[in-house]
N, C-alpha and C positions, 0 to 999 in steps of 0.2 A: 687533224693539224691544222694551225691558223696559217692564216697570211696573209702581208702586206700590200700586196700589186694582187690578190686571188681573190675572187667569192668565188663561194663552195655552196654547195647545197645539196643535200641527198632525198630524196625520195621513193623511198621504199629499194627496189633495188638498181635506181637511174641515180647516177654521177652528175651535178648536171657542176662544170665551170666557166665562169665569167670570167677576163682580162675586167681587170679592176682600176685603172688609170683615166677617164674620161677625158682630165682635163689635158691629155695631150694625144689623144687618140689612141690609147692604149697601145704604145710605142713599147716597143724593150729595150731595156734597158739590163747590165747583170743582174740584177737583184730579179726583174722578172724573169730571166733566164735559168736563175737558177729555181725557184718557184716550182716555175713548172717543171722541170725534168725531178723536183722533189713528189709535187701531185705523178707523176704516171708513174712513179717507180712504187708511191704509194698504191696507187689507184691497178695496178697489176698486181698486186701483193693481197687485197683486199677481194675476198672469194664471196662478198653480198654483192659486188657491182656486176650488174650485165648487158648496161650501156653507158657510156657518155657521152654526157650533149656539153658542147667549147659554143662559148658565147664571147656577144662586150658588152660594153657597159657605155652607156653613154649613143654616143652617131657612129662612131668607128665601129671597126670589125677587131682592127690592128693595124698600125698606118705606118707600118715600120719601124725602123729604126729611132731611141730616142736624139732630138738635137742635141743635148748634154752628151748624153753617149759618144755620140759621133765628133763632137768638139775634144772629147776626153782621149778617140781613136787616135786623132793623128795627133798626137804628139806621144803617142806606146811604141818601142822598141818590136821589130818581129815577132822575136822569141814571145813579147808580150800580144801582140796581133796575135798569132801559132793560140796561145791559153786560149785566150776569151776565142775565137771562131771553135778550137774543139771543145769545149766547156756547152754555143748553141750545136754543133754539128753532135752534141751528146745527148741534146734536148731533145732536138726534133727525131734524133733514133729512139729516143726512150717515147716518147708521142707514138711515130710512127709503130713498134714495137710491142702496145698494150694488148691481152689478150680477148680484150671486151670491143664493139666497135666504137667506134671512136663519129660524132655526127657534127659536122661544122652547119654552126645555126651564123651564117653571114650575113652583114648589114654598111650599110658606108663605102668605107675604102678596106683596101684590101689588100693592100701593098709590098713588095718587100717582101719581108719575115712573113707576114701576116698574109703572103699569096703562099709561102712555104706552111705557115699553120695547115692552109686548104687545101696540100698537096697530102698532107700525112692524115689528113679525115680520113673516114672509111667511104663515110659521104656527106654529101654536099648538102647543102638546102641556104639559096639565095637571095634574097628578095632583089625586084626591080635595080634598085639603086646602087648595089652592089656592084662595086669595082676593083680590080685585080688588075697587077700588074709587075711584075721584074723589073724592076723600075731601076737595078744598081748600075746599071753603067752611064743612065747620068749622074750621077754621084763619082766619076770615076774607078769604081771596085765593081763587085763580079756578083752573084749569085751563086756563089763558092756552095756553102754546104744545104743551101736547101736543093742543088741540084740534084739528085740521085732521086729524092721521093716526086721534084719535078716534073724530072724525064720519064715515071713509073708511070706518072699520069698523063701524060700531054704528049708525049713522043717526041722524037728528034724534031721534026718538021716544022710542029709547032714550036719546040724552044726557042730554036735558030731563027723565026720571027721575033719572038717576042723577049727572050733574053736580050738580042746580040742589039734591038731598037730600046726595048727601053719603055714601050709600047703599050700605056693601059688600055685594056678592055672592058667594054662591058660584060655583065651578069651573061646574056645569051652567045655569045663569043665564048665566053670561058666555058658555059654549059657545051659547044659545040666541041669544043677541042676535049672533054673530061675532065677537066677540073673539078667540073658539077655538078651535080645531078638535079637539082629538080628550082626551077626560076619561078616565084610567086610575087605578087603586091605582097606590100609589107604587111598587114590587114593579116595576111594566111599565113604568112612564116613559120608562128608557132604550131601551129594548125599541124601545119605539112610534119614540123619536126617531131611533133606528137606523129602521125603515124608511124613516120619511120620506127618509131621507139617500137612503138607498139607490134610491129611485124615484127623487130630483132627478136622482143621478147615473148612471141612466139615457138624462137629454136631454144636449143637445148644449148646449154649455155657450153658445156665441154665442146660442145662438134661445130660450135661459132670458132670458140679458139681453135680448136684444131682444123677449119676451114680458112682462119686468117694463116693461121702459121703455114699453112701448103700452099696456097697463093703465092707469098712471097720465095719458098722454094722452088715453085716451080716458074713463076716467070719468068721469061727467056731464056727457056730450057728446050731443047726440044721431045713431043713427046716419050722416044726413047731413050733420052740421059733419065725420066725420069720413073720409067716405069716401075724400076720396084718402089723407091720414095713412093709413089702413087698405090699401090698396091696395099703396101704394109700399113700404110695411112689409114683404108678404107675397115682392112683388117679389122684393125687395132681401133679404129672408132666403134664398129658393130658389138665387137663381143664387154667398151665398155660400159659402164650402169649408163648415162645418157642412151646408148646403142642399143641397150636393151628395155629401156622402159620405152623411147620413141615406137619400136617393132613392136612388144605388147601392146603400147594403147592403140596402135595404127590395125593390130587385130581385133584385139578385143571394143573399135571403137567406142573409146572414150577419148580421152580431153590427156596429151602425160604431164607427169605432175610437175614440170615447169611452168607449163602454162599461167601467165599473171593477167587475167581480165582485169 
């Protein structure tokens, strides 16, 4: 599939996606939202993909909404705004629900919806120059459609501070609140991403997908409330082909068949 605003490349089982609007710091507009949603659907359906990496071309990861798009929004009716917001919410939900790990490779500004993209990534590697922020309130709006994903990452306390002030924060602060997992010099960004890719390729594809789904199912619930779901999940995976292969490989002291070296 070809895209106007996205650049994609496949390296074996690794799908690499770049936001490709460097002239506007990879800002969102309706077309970008639609293309990201289409990419998420295609990647979810592609059994050959085991890891996806999301980055941005140029000097920014994603600086939020495109100014031209924002200018059009001023003249939208409430119904048109509702349709627009639902499309964006669906895009973030599709990225969040990918059955494969999504690694965010973040450099420069990651603001507004760019911070939302970081929130739906399973693992985020940021360079020291990365800057995050829920800046919407300073424009008189709110970080509404990204809030479920951001709250799941950073919690209520940090969300209250950052979403209400609209303050920009450096990568180290983003790591401290759980939005980012590794902060490295720009020169080490790719090597750190590749180290995570290598780790993920050691894991069984179906086990990774099932575990990602389980995390979403279990989060926020008391252990007793998910007792049956967690028991059924491990019982199912133990008898699944990857579960059987993994146990056999361990007992036979050999690499499992899914291992990529």
